[in-house]
N, C-alpha and C positions, 0 to 999 in steps of 0.2 A: 589497305585497299583504298584506292583513290577512284572516285566517281567522276565521270565526265559531266559537263554542264547539262547535256541532254538527259542523262540518267537522273541527276538531281532534280531537274524540272519535272520529269515523269513521276518521281517519288513525291514531290511537293503536290502535284496534281492529285495523286492517289490519297495523300494525307488530308486533303481538304474534306473528304467525306468521313474521316474517322473522328470519333469522340476521343478525348484524352483518356488514356488507359493507365497512365502512370502519373502519380501526383507527388510533387516534392513540396513539403510543408515547412513549417518553422524549424523543424529538426534538421533540415538540409539533406544532404546526400547520405543515406544510411545503407547498410547491407541489404535491408529489405527492399529499398527502392531499386537498387541494382539487380537484385534477384528478380523482382517483378519485371524490370525492363528486359533483362536477359531472357526470361520466360516468354514474354511477348514477342521479342525478336526471333526466338527459336521457332515459335509457332507460325508467325505471319510475315516476318521479315521487315516489318514497318511498325513503328510505335509513335504515338503522339503523347508528348509529356507536357503537363501543366505545372508551372512553377508558381507557387502561391505568394512567396515573399521575396523581397530583394529589389535592388535597383538594377538598371540596365547592365552595368558592368559586372555585377555579381551574377546575374542571370547568364550572361555570356560565358563567364568563367565556369559556372555550374554546367552549362551545356557541353563545354569542352571536357570537363571531368566525367560527365555521364557517358559521353561518346568513348572516351578512353577506357573507362571501367567496363563498358559493354563490348569493347572491340568493335565499335560501329563508327558511323560518320554522321554528323549533324548536317542535314540537307537544307535546313532553314529555320529561322526564328521569326515569329510574328507577334508583335505586341507583347503581351504578358504571358503567352502560352509557350 
């Protein structure tokens, strides 16, 4: 599934109002994290994830792995969230 720029923009706008609902800590990407993300996406279609540890490149890689594991698409990354 590929989103258009307009769709990504609309999802980023909607995501500004959300509190992070999935947290990735020192343990990294676990089955529980993916299960929580999939549950949230099934219920609402949009999830905000907070990554606690790591540098920018590892956060970017983790975002790609999360999206692939959840069969979703990352619509944006901001700061350390």
